[in-house]
MITIMAR-177373 format. One record per atom (N, C-alpha, C, O): residue number from 1; atom name; x, y, z. Coordinates in steps of 0.001 Angstrom, whole numbers. Example, Ala and Ser with C-alpha at 12.3 -4.5 7.8 and 13.67 -1.06 7.14 Angstrom:
{n->1 atom->N px->13190 py->-5690 pz->7800}
{n->1 atom->CA px->12300 py->-4500 pz->7800}
{n->1 atom->C px->13200 py->-3300 pz->7800}
{n->1 atom->O px->14236 py->-3319 pz->8465}
{n->2 atom->N px->12850 py->-2250 pz->7080}
{n->2 atom->CA px->13670 py->-1060 pz->7140}
{n->2 atom->C px->12900 py->30 pz->7870}
{n->2 atom->O px->13409 py->1138 pz->8039}
//
This chain:
{n->1 atom->N px->200630 py->51472 pz->37779}
{n->1 atom->CA px->200330 py->50992 pz->36511}
{n->1 atom->C px->201248 py->49817 pz->36100}
{n->1 atom->O px->202419 py->49809 pz->36478}
{n->2 atom->N px->200738 py->48816 pz->35329}
{n->2 atom->CA px->201508 py->47777 pz->34894}
{n->2 atom->C px->201868 py->47849 pz->33443}
{n->2 atom->O px->201112 py->48405 pz->32646}
{n->3 atom->N px->203005 py->47301 pz->33075}
{n->3 atom->CA px->203594 py->47300 pz->31715}
{n->3 atom->C px->202479 py->46775 pz->30803}
{n->3 atom->O px->202255 py->47383 pz->29757}
{n->4 atom->N px->201798 py->45740 pz->31109}
{n->4 atom->CA px->200875 py->45191 pz->30239}
{n->4 atom->C px->199616 py->45999 pz->29837}
{n->4 atom->O px->198845 py->45659 pz->28940}
{n->5 atom->N px->199498 py->47109 pz->30607}
{n->5 atom->CA px->198413 py->47991 pz->30210}
{n->5 atom->C px->198736 py->48922 pz->29089}
{n->5 atom->O px->197863 py->49556 pz->28497}
{n->6 atom->N px->200092 py->48997 pz->28793}
{n->6 atom->CA px->200507 py->49780 pz->27640}
{n->6 atom->C px->200798 py->48950 pz->26420}
{n->6 atom->O px->201002 py->49509 pz->25342}
{n->7 atom->N px->200826 py->47684 pz->26536}
{n->7 atom->CA px->201171 py->46951 pz->25450}
{n->7 atom->C px->200079 py->46675 pz->24316}
{n->7 atom->O px->198882 py->46551 pz->24577}
{n->8 atom->N px->200571 py->46601 pz->23141}
{n->8 atom->CA px->199637 py->46296 pz->22034}
{n->8 atom->C px->199672 py->44744 pz->21889}
{n->8 atom->O px->200702 py->44078 pz->21776}
{n->9 atom->N px->198418 py->44275 pz->21910}
{n->9 atom->CA px->198157 py->42850 pz->21795}
{n->9 atom->C px->198255 py->42313 pz->20428}
{n->9 atom->O px->198408 py->41108 pz->20232}
{n->10 atom->N px->198169 py->43188 pz->19464}
{n->10 atom->CA px->198268 py->42796 pz->17984}
{n->10 atom->C px->199673 py->42992 pz->17513}
{n->10 atom->O px->200047 py->44088 pz->17096}
{n->11 atom->N px->200511 py->41878 pz->17575}
{n->11 atom->CA px->201880 py->41953 pz->17295}
{n->11 atom->C px->202005 py->41776 pz->15736}
{n->11 atom->O px->201413 py->40858 pz->15169}
{n->12 atom->N px->202792 py->42683 pz->15055}
{n->12 atom->CA px->202972 py->42597 pz->13682}
{n->12 atom->C px->204220 py->41718 pz->13454}
{n->12 atom->O px->205286 py->41963 pz->14019}
{n->13 atom->N px->204042 py->40660 pz->12584}
{n->13 atom->CA px->205131 py->39740 pz->12283}
{n->13 atom->C px->205439 py->39869 pz->10877}
{n->13 atom->O px->204645 py->40376 pz->10085}
{n->14 atom->N px->206622 py->39404 pz->10537}
{n->14 atom->CA px->207147 py->39280 pz->9159}
{n->14 atom->C px->208167 py->38098 pz->9102}
{n->14 atom->O px->208845 py->37731 pz->10062}
{n->15 atom->N px->208187 py->37558 pz->7868}
{n->15 atom->CA px->209035 py->36357 pz->7639}
{n->15 atom->C px->210499 py->36827 pz->7877}
{n->15 atom->O px->210861 py->37962 pz->7570}
{n->16 atom->N px->211288 py->35942 pz->8415}
{n->16 atom->CA px->212711 py->36213 pz->8684}
{n->16 atom->C px->213472 py->36245 pz->7349}
{n->16 atom->O px->214659 py->36571 pz->7340}
{n->17 atom->N px->212818 py->35916 pz->6218}
{n->17 atom->CA px->213491 py->35983 pz->4940}
{n->17 atom->C px->213122 py->37256 pz->4225}
{n->17 atom->O px->213587 py->37456 pz->3103}
{n->18 atom->N px->212310 py->38143 pz->4799}
{n->18 atom->CA px->211913 py->39336 pz->4132}
{n->18 atom->C px->213132 py->40291 pz->4042}
{n->18 atom->O px->214051 py->40158 pz->4850}
{n->19 atom->N px->213165 py->41141 pz->3194}
{n->19 atom->CA px->214204 py->42208 pz->3048}
{n->19 atom->C px->213915 py->43316 pz->4113}
{n->19 atom->O px->212821 py->43502 pz->4644}
{n->20 atom->N px->215031 py->44003 pz->4338}
{n->20 atom->CA px->215031 py->45178 pz->5229}
{n->20 atom->C px->214044 py->46236 pz->4771}
{n->20 atom->O px->213320 py->46861 pz->5546}
{n->21 atom->N px->214070 py->46396 pz->3405}
{n->21 atom->CA px->213092 py->47342 pz->2883}
{n->21 atom->C px->211644 py->46950 pz->3036}
{n->21 atom->O px->210819 py->47814 pz->3332}
{n->22 atom->N px->211300 py->45729 pz->2856}
{n->22 atom->CA px->209948 py->45267 pz->3067}
{n->22 atom->C px->209523 py->45446 pz->4485}
{n->22 atom->O px->208386 py->45841 pz->4744}
{n->23 atom->N px->210392 py->45170 pz->5406}
{n->23 atom->CA px->210128 py->45290 pz->6892}
{n->23 atom->C px->209888 py->46728 pz->7164}
{n->23 atom->O px->208883 py->47044 pz->7801}
{n->24 atom->N px->210742 py->47651 pz->6729}
{n->24 atom->CA px->210500 py->49142 pz->6908}
{n->24 atom->C px->209148 py->49502 pz->6375}
{n->24 atom->O px->208355 py->50132 pz->7075}
{n->25 atom->N px->208869 py->49128 pz->5187}
{n->25 atom->CA px->207660 py->49530 pz->4579}
{n->25 atom->C px->206473 py->48936 pz->5421}
{n->25 atom->O px->205454 py->49602 pz->5602}
{n->26 atom->N px->206617 py->47745 pz->5901}
{n->26 atom->CA px->205485 py->47250 pz->6715}
{n->26 atom->C px->205273 py->48004 pz->7960}
{n->26 atom->O px->204126 py->48212 pz->8355}
{n->27 atom->N px->206309 py->48431 pz->8609}
{n->27 atom->CA px->206284 py->49287 pz->9815}
{n->27 atom->C px->205546 py->50661 pz->9545}
{n->27 atom->O px->204743 py->51173 pz->10325}
{n->28 atom->N px->205901 py->51135 pz->8436}
{n->28 atom->CA px->205192 py->52405 pz->8109}
{n->28 atom->C px->203680 py->52167 pz->7717}
{n->28 atom->O px->202831 py->52988 pz->8063}
{n->29 atom->N px->203373 py->51129 pz->7051}
{n->29 atom->CA px->202018 py->50878 pz->6632}
{n->29 atom->C px->201134 py->50664 pz->7898}
{n->29 atom->O px->199992 py->51118 pz->7971}
{n->30 atom->N px->201745 py->49926 pz->8917}
{n->30 atom->CA px->200990 py->49505 pz->10064}
{n->30 atom->C px->201184 py->50599 pz->11160}
{n->30 atom->O px->200618 py->50455 pz->12244}
{n->31 atom->N px->201860 py->51540 pz->10945}
{n->31 atom->CA px->202110 py->52584 pz->11924}
{n->31 atom->C px->202543 py->52027 pz->13311}
{n->31 atom->O px->201947 py->52301 pz->14353}
{n->32 atom->N px->203607 py->51240 pz->13232}
{n->32 atom->CA px->204159 py->50670 pz->14383}
{n->32 atom->C px->205591 py->50861 pz->14471}
{n->32 atom->O px->206285 py->51002 pz->13465}
{n->33 atom->N px->206105 py->50869 pz->15793}
{n->33 atom->CA px->207632 py->51188 pz->15900}
{n->33 atom->C px->208469 py->49871 pz->15949}
{n->33 atom->O px->209691 py->49911 pz->16094}
{n->34 atom->N px->207764 py->48683 pz->15821}
{n->34 atom->CA px->208594 py->47489 pz->15817}
{n->34 atom->C px->207799 py->46332 pz->15056}
{n->34 atom->O px->206570 py->46392 pz->15003}
{n->35 atom->N px->208480 py->45309 pz->14485}
{n->35 atom->CA px->207925 py->44193 pz->13947}
{n->35 atom->C px->208782 py->43112 pz->14434}
{n->35 atom->O px->209935 py->43352 pz->14793}
{n->36 atom->N px->208253 py->41862 pz->14469}
{n->36 atom->CA px->208843 py->40621 pz->14986}
{n->36 atom->C px->209048 py->39665 pz->13851}
{n->36 atom->O px->208089 py->39121 pz->13304}
{n->37 atom->N px->210338 py->39446 pz->13480}
{n->37 atom->CA px->210603 py->38428 pz->12341}
{n->37 atom->C px->210418 py->37083 pz->12997}
{n->37 atom->O px->210872 py->36817 pz->14109}
{n->38 atom->N px->209645 py->36153 pz->12156}
{n->38 atom->CA px->209494 py->34818 pz->12613}
{n->38 atom->C px->209838 py->33812 pz->11493}
{n->38 atom->O px->209802 py->34120 pz->10302}
{n->39 atom->N px->210179 py->32570 pz->11962}
{n->39 atom->CA px->210498 py->31491 pz->11088}
{n->39 atom->C px->209706 py->30293 pz->11543}
{n->39 atom->O px->209388 py->30131 pz->12721}
{n->40 atom->N px->209383 py->29418 pz->10522}
{n->40 atom->CA px->208634 py->28176 pz->10889}
{n->40 atom->C px->209508 py->27161 pz->11536}
{n->40 atom->O px->210607 py->26881 pz->11058}
{n->41 atom->N px->209065 py->26635 pz->12559}
{n->41 atom->CA px->209767 py->25584 pz->13352}
{n->41 atom->C px->208764 py->24658 pz->13939}
{n->41 atom->O px->207852 py->25126 pz->14621}
{n->42 atom->N px->208861 py->23380 pz->13726}
{n->42 atom->CA px->207945 py->22459 pz->14193}
{n->42 atom->C px->206377 py->22849 pz->14036}
{n->42 atom->O px->205522 py->22692 pz->14908}
{n->43 atom->N px->206202 py->23332 pz->12880}
{n->43 atom->CA px->204753 py->23692 pz->12558}
{n->43 atom->C px->204300 py->24962 pz->13230}
{n->43 atom->O px->203107 py->25268 pz->13211}
{n->44 atom->N px->205169 py->25682 pz->13801}
{n->44 atom->CA px->204731 py->26885 pz->14508}
{n->44 atom->C px->205635 py->28058 pz->14045}
{n->44 atom->O px->206756 py->27791 pz->13612}
{n->45 atom->N px->205210 py->29334 pz->14113}
{n->45 atom->CA px->205992 py->30528 pz->13882}
{n->45 atom->C px->206701 py->30934 pz->15106}
{n->45 atom->O px->206088 py->31297 pz->16109}
{n->46 atom->N px->207935 py->30880 pz->15039}
{n->46 atom->CA px->208814 py->31161 pz->16235}
{n->46 atom->C px->209520 py->32617 pz->15956}
{n->46 atom->O px->210075 py->32870 pz->14887}
{n->47 atom->N px->209439 py->33470 pz->16966}
{n->47 atom->CA px->210067 py->34731 pz->16886}
{n->47 atom->C px->211632 py->34503 pz->16813}
{n->47 atom->O px->212194 py->33645 pz->17494}
{n->48 atom->N px->212236 py->35276 pz->16001}
{n->48 atom->CA px->213701 py->35133 pz->15919}
{n->48 atom->C px->214401 py->36520 pz->16140}
{n->48 atom->O px->215621 py->36601 pz->15997}
{n->49 atom->N px->213700 py->37537 pz->16463}
{n->49 atom->CA px->214244 py->38750 pz->16710}
{n->49 atom->C px->213193 py->39859 pz->16997}
{n->49 atom->O px->212011 py->39600 pz->17225}
{n->50 atom->N px->213736 py->41165 pz->16969}
{n->50 atom->CA px->212818 py->42250 pz->17044}
{n->50 atom->C px->213469 py->43416 pz->16265}
{n->50 atom->O px->214593 py->43833 pz->16547}
{n->51 atom->N px->212681 py->43937 pz->15236}
{n->51 atom->CA px->213172 py->45052 pz->14493}
{n->51 atom->C px->212414 py->46268 pz->15016}
{n->51 atom->O px->211191 py->46253 pz->15150}
{n->52 atom->N px->213180 py->47327 pz->15308}
{n->52 atom->CA px->212521 py->48530 pz->15735}
{n->52 atom->C px->212564 py->49661 pz->14717}
{n->52 atom->O px->213009 py->49466 pz->13586}
{n->53 atom->N px->212104 py->50840 pz->15114}
{n->53 atom->CA px->212039 py->52041 pz->14204}
{n->53 atom->C px->213440 py->52399 pz->13706}
{n->53 atom->O px->213559 py->53105 pz->12704}
{n->54 atom->N px->214474 py->51950 pz->14351}
{n->54 atom->CA px->215856 py->52165 pz->13889}
{n->54 atom->C px->216016 py->51529 pz->12457}
{n->54 atom->O px->216803 py->52001 pz->11637}
{n->55 atom->N px->215264 py->50481 pz->12214}
{n->55 atom->CA px->215352 py->49827 pz->10884}
{n->55 atom->C px->215027 py->50696 pz->9815}
{n->55 atom->O px->215657 py->50599 pz->8762}
{n->56 atom->N px->214020 py->51633 pz->9962}
{n->56 atom->CA px->213648 py->52545 pz->9054}
{n->56 atom->C px->214830 py->53480 pz->8621}
{n->56 atom->O px->215043 py->53784 pz->7447}
{n->57 atom->N px->215552 py->53891 pz->9658}
{n->57 atom->CA px->216726 py->54766 pz->9391}
{n->57 atom->C px->217756 py->53900 pz->8567}
{n->57 atom->O px->218339 py->54388 pz->7598}
{n->58 atom->N px->217954 py->52652 pz->8962}
{n->58 atom->CA px->218936 py->51855 pz->8210}
{n->58 atom->C px->218400 py->51652 pz->6766}
{n->58 atom->O px->219128 py->51803 pz->5785}
{n->59 atom->N px->217184 py->51327 pz->6691}
{n->59 atom->CA px->216631 py->51037 pz->5283}
{n->59 atom->C px->216765 py->52258 pz->4363}
{n->59 atom->O px->217095 py->52171 pz->3180}
{n->60 atom->N px->216480 py->53410 pz->5005}
{n->60 atom->CA px->216651 py->54573 pz->4210}
{n->60 atom->C px->217982 py->54865 pz->3844}
{n->60 atom->O px->218187 py->55402 pz->2756}
{n->61 atom->N px->218997 py->54561 pz->4667}
{n->61 atom->CA px->220410 py->54724 pz->4400}
{n->61 atom->C px->220862 py->53770 pz->3308}
{n->61 atom->O px->221646 py->54121 pz->2426}
{n->62 atom->N px->220308 py->52470 pz->3402}
{n->62 atom->CA px->220601 py->51565 pz->2264}
{n->62 atom->C px->220126 py->51966 pz->933}
{n->62 atom->O px->220815 py->51800 pz->-73}
{n->63 atom->N px->218938 py->52499 pz->918}
{n->63 atom->CA px->218422 py->53071 pz->-296}
{n->63 atom->C px->219260 py->54242 pz->-865}
{n->63 atom->O px->219536 py->54351 pz->-2060}
{n->64 atom->N px->219619 py->55065 pz->58}
{n->64 atom->CA px->220385 py->56211 pz->-245}
{n->64 atom->C px->221739 py->55819 pz->-912}
{n->64 atom->O px->222153 py->56325 pz->-1954}
{n->65 atom->N px->222354 py->54897 pz->-218}
{n->65 atom->CA px->223612 py->54289 pz->-789}
{n->65 atom->C px->223474 py->53754 pz->-2105}
{n->65 atom->O px->224285 py->54032 pz->-2989}
{n->66 atom->N px->222364 py->52902 pz->-2312}
{n->66 atom->CA px->222199 py->52467 pz->-3740}
{n->66 atom->C px->221920 py->53610 pz->-4784}
{n->66 atom->O px->222370 py->53549 pz->-5928}
{n->67 atom->N px->221194 py->54601 pz->-4352}
{n->67 atom->CA px->220939 py->55688 pz->-5286}
{n->67 atom->C px->222324 py->56321 pz->-5700}
{n->67 atom->O px->222619 py->56577 pz->-6867}
{n->68 atom->N px->223139 py->56546 pz->-4609}
{n->68 atom->CA px->224426 py->57281 pz->-4856}
{n->68 atom->C px->225302 py->56339 pz->-5813}
{n->68 atom->O px->225922 py->56838 pz->-6752}
{n->69 atom->N px->225333 py->55101 pz->-5578}
{n->69 atom->CA px->226076 py->54164 pz->-6417}
{n->69 atom->C px->225475 py->54178 pz->-7821}
{n->69 atom->O px->226278 py->54256 pz->-8750}
{n->70 atom->N px->224242 py->54119 pz->-8088}
{n->70 atom->CA px->223782 py->54173 pz->-9387}
{n->70 atom->C px->223950 py->55390 pz->-10234}
{n->70 atom->O px->223924 py->55350 pz->-11464}
{n->71 atom->N px->224148 py->56620 pz->-9435}
{n->71 atom->CA px->224436 py->57781 pz->-10165}
{n->71 atom->C px->225930 py->57805 pz->-10552}
{n->71 atom->O px->226299 py->58618 pz->-11400}
{n->72 atom->N px->226789 py->56977 pz->-9990}
{n->72 atom->CA px->228212 py->57083 pz->-10250}
{n->72 atom->C px->228488 py->56230 pz->-11646}
{n->72 atom->O px->229446 py->56453 pz->-12386}
{n->73 atom->N px->227562 py->55298 pz->-11854}
{n->73 atom->CA px->227790 py->54418 pz->-13132}
{n->73 atom->C px->227718 py->55337 pz->-14403}
{n->73 atom->O px->226900 py->56249 pz->-14518}
{n->74 atom->N px->228642 py->55011 pz->-15326}
{n->74 atom->CA px->228579 py->55696 pz->-16562}
{n->74 atom->C px->227358 py->55278 pz->-17477}
{n->74 atom->O px->227202 py->55808 pz->-18578}
//
């Protein structure tokens, strides 16, 4: 079997300027384990990285840290 037989041909992309939270939400909405951040260059969208399901854990941690900090304020 070839790798190409397992690949999803519909790649989910997101702007490189999007927040981590937005990227994690997009992954959940689309039921995918990764998204490709892109930036415009010479009239085309060029991939600048790959965000995986680990992002959801990081985004969840960021939100948890924010919630903890907001509870500490008087």
